[in-house]
C-alpha positions in Angstrom: 0.0 0.1 0.0 1.6 3.2 -1.2 1.4 5.9 1.7 0.0 9.5 1.1 2.3 12.2 0.7 2.0 13.7 4.1 2.3 10.2 5.7 5.3 9.4 3.5 7.1 12.5 4.5 6.5 11.8 8.4 7.8 8.4 7.8 10.9 9.7 5.9 11.6 12.2 8.7 11.3 9.4 11.3 13.6 7.3 9.4 16.3 9.8 8.6 16.3 11.4 12.2 16.6 7.9 13.8 19.3 6.5 11.4 21.4 9.9 11.6 20.9 9.9 15.3 22.1 6.2 15.4 25.3 7.3 13.6 26.0 10.2 16.0 25.2 8.1 19.1 27.7 5.5 17.9 30.2 8.2 17.2 30.0 9.3 20.9 30.2 5.6 21.9 33.2 5.3 19.6 35.0 8.1 21.4 34.3 6.7 24.7 35.7 3.3 23.8 39.0 5.0 22.6 39.1 7.0 25.7 38.8 3.7 27.7 41.7 2.2 25.7 44.2 5.1 25.6 43.7 7.1 28.8 46.0 6.4 31.7 43.7 8.1 34.1 41.6 5.6 36.1 38.9 8.3 36.5 38.5 8.9 32.8 38.4 5.1 32.1 35.7 4.6 34.6 33.7 7.4 33.4 34.1 6.2 29.7 32.8 2.8 30.6 29.9 4.1 32.5 29.0 6.4 29.6 29.2 3.6 27.1 26.6 1.7 29.0 24.2 4.7 29.1 24.7 5.5 25.4 24.3 1.9 24.3 21.1 1.2 26.2 19.2 4.5 26.3 20.4 6.0 22.7 21.9 3.6 20.3 19.6 0.6 21.1 16.2 2.5 20.7 17.7 4.4 17.6 18.7 1.2 15.9 15.1 -0.4 16.5 13.6 2.8 15.2 15.8 3.0 12.2 15.1 -0.5 11.2 11.3 -0.3 11.8 11.0 2.9 10.0 13.2 1.7 7.0 10.8 -1.4 6.6 7.7 1.1 6.8 9.2 3.3 4.4 10.0 0.5 1.9 6.7 -1.1 2.1 4.8 2.3 1.8 6.7 3.6 -1.3 7.2 2.6 -4.8 10.7 1.3 -4.0 9.2 -1.8 -2.4 11.0 -4.1 0.3 12.4 -6.6 -2.2 12.2 -4.8 -5.7 15.6 -3.2 -5.7 18.9 -4.9 -4.7 20.0 -1.6 -2.8 17.0 -1.8 -0.5 17.5 -5.4 0.3 21.3 -4.7 1.1 20.4 -1.5 3.3 17.8 -3.8 5.2 20.3 -6.5 5.7 23.0 -4.3 6.8 20.8 -2.5 9.2 19.6 -6.1 10.6 23.1 -7.2 10.9 24.3 -4.1 12.7 21.2 -4.4 15.2 21.9 -7.9 15.8 25.5 -7.4 16.7 24.5 -4.7 19.1 22.0 -6.8 20.8 24.7 -9.4 21.4 26.9 -6.6 22.9 24.4 -5.2 25.2 25.0 -7.6 28.1 28.9 -7.4 28.1 28.5 -3.6 27.9 26.1 -3.6 31.0 28.8 -5.8 32.8 31.6 -3.4 32.0 29.5 -0.5 33.2 28.5 -2.3 36.5 32.2 -3.2 37.1 33.1 0.5 36.5 30.7 1.6 39.1 32.5 -0.4 41.8 35.1 1.4 44.0 37.6 -1.6 43.3 37.6 -1.1 39.4 41.2 -0.5 38.2 42.6 0.2 34.7 43.5 -3.4 34.0 40.0 -4.7 34.3 38.3 -5.9 31.1 40.8 -4.7 28.9 40.0 -7.4 26.4 36.2 -6.4 26.3 37.0 -2.8 26.1 39.2 -3.4 22.9 36.5 -5.6 21.4 33.8 -2.9 22.0 36.3 -0.4 20.3 36.5 -2.7 17.2 33.0 -3.5 17.1 32.3 0.3 17.3 34.8 1.1 14.3 33.0 -1.9 12.3 29.6 -0.6 13.2 30.4 2.8 12.0 31.7 1.7 8.8 28.4 -0.4 8.4 26.2 2.7 9.0 28.1 4.8 6.6 27.6 2.2 4.1 23.8 2.1 4.8 23.9 5.8 4.5 25.7 5.8 1.0 23.1 3.0 -0.2 20.1 5.3 0.7 21.9 8.4 -1.0 23.2 6.8 -4.1 20.4 4.1 -4.7 22.7 2.0 -7.2 20.6 0.4 -9.8 19.6 -3.1 -10.1 16.2 -4.7 -10.0 15.5 -8.2 -8.2 13.7 -10.9 -10.4 10.5 -9.9 -8.4 11.1 -6.2 -9.1 11.3 -7.0 -13.0 8.1 -9.0 -12.9 6.5 -6.1 -11.0 7.9 -3.7 -13.5 6.6 -5.6 -16.4 3.2 -5.6 -14.8 3.2 -1.9 -14.5 4.8 -0.9 -17.9 3.8 -3.7 -20.2 5.8 -3.7 -23.5 7.8 -0.9 -22.4 9.3 -3.1 -19.6 10.6 -5.6 -22.2 12.5 -2.8 -23.7 14.1 -1.8 -20.3 14.8 -5.4 -19.5 16.6 -6.0 -22.8 18.7 -2.9 -22.2 20.1 -4.6 -19.1 18.0 -3.3 -16.2 17.2 -6.9 -15.2 20.7 -8.0 -15.2 22.5 -8.4 -11.8 24.8 -5.3 -11.3 28.3 -5.9 -10.6 28.3 -4.2 -7.2 25.6 -6.6 -6.1 27.8 -9.7 -6.9 30.8 -7.9 -5.1 28.7 -7.0 -2.2 27.2 -10.7 -1.9 30.8 -12.1 -1.9 31.9 -9.7 0.8 28.9 -10.5 2.8 29.5 -14.2 2.6 33.0 -13.9 3.6 32.0 -11.7 6.4 29.5 -14.2 7.7 31.8 -17.1 7.5 34.3 -15.1 9.4 31.9 -14.2 12.1 30.8 -17.8 12.4 34.3 -18.9 12.9 35.0 -16.1 15.5 31.7 -17.2 17.4 32.2 -20.9 16.9 36.1 -21.7 17.3 37.5 -18.2 18.0 36.1 -17.6 21.5 34.6 -14.3 20.4 31.2 -14.8 21.5 29.4 -12.0 23.5 30.7 -13.2 26.9 34.2 -14.1 25.5 36.1 -11.3 27.3 34.2 -11.1 30.5 36.8 -13.3 32.3 39.8 -11.1 31.0 39.8 -8.8 34.2 40.8 -11.7 36.6 
């Protein structure tokens, strides 16, 4: 169902606001993660760890859910559709992956926050976890930048479903467009799929045999 212009603008505003807010909040989290790893001041490290917990739970987490939900609504309620264009699918999958990784990291972040609130917290506690959060924050920022780039550039490429839908709407003209190469899978899609598969395999190996799951670094403070 196509949304009316006023509803579409409201949905777009909500999606852009939550997505940009997510990037900004993650940038703040990244700054705190860097401070927790590079500072020699125990108070700065404790403050950074406490701030990471607050930022993750009360800013990044709700904004990630809002971005994912409004993105789906935006796709379903406009002519772009949810599965008609490769860039929309790629954007949705990247958003879902970023949200999923965040969910896996919320518990360790809470553990770090609770430890930092204790009087006996020292600078050598949870070094592995703090380093892991820094790496994940950098990776998350790169993913969010890629999502923003997809939304701005909207690279060409119709899915097979999108081709069929276009034919139904445009009739004979769609055959001409298809013959011109619109239905062919763009090179950027093939490259993105290869990269995504490689990342998923790497992630699976890290989780299964690499000792890199959500709680893998929690004992590193001992």
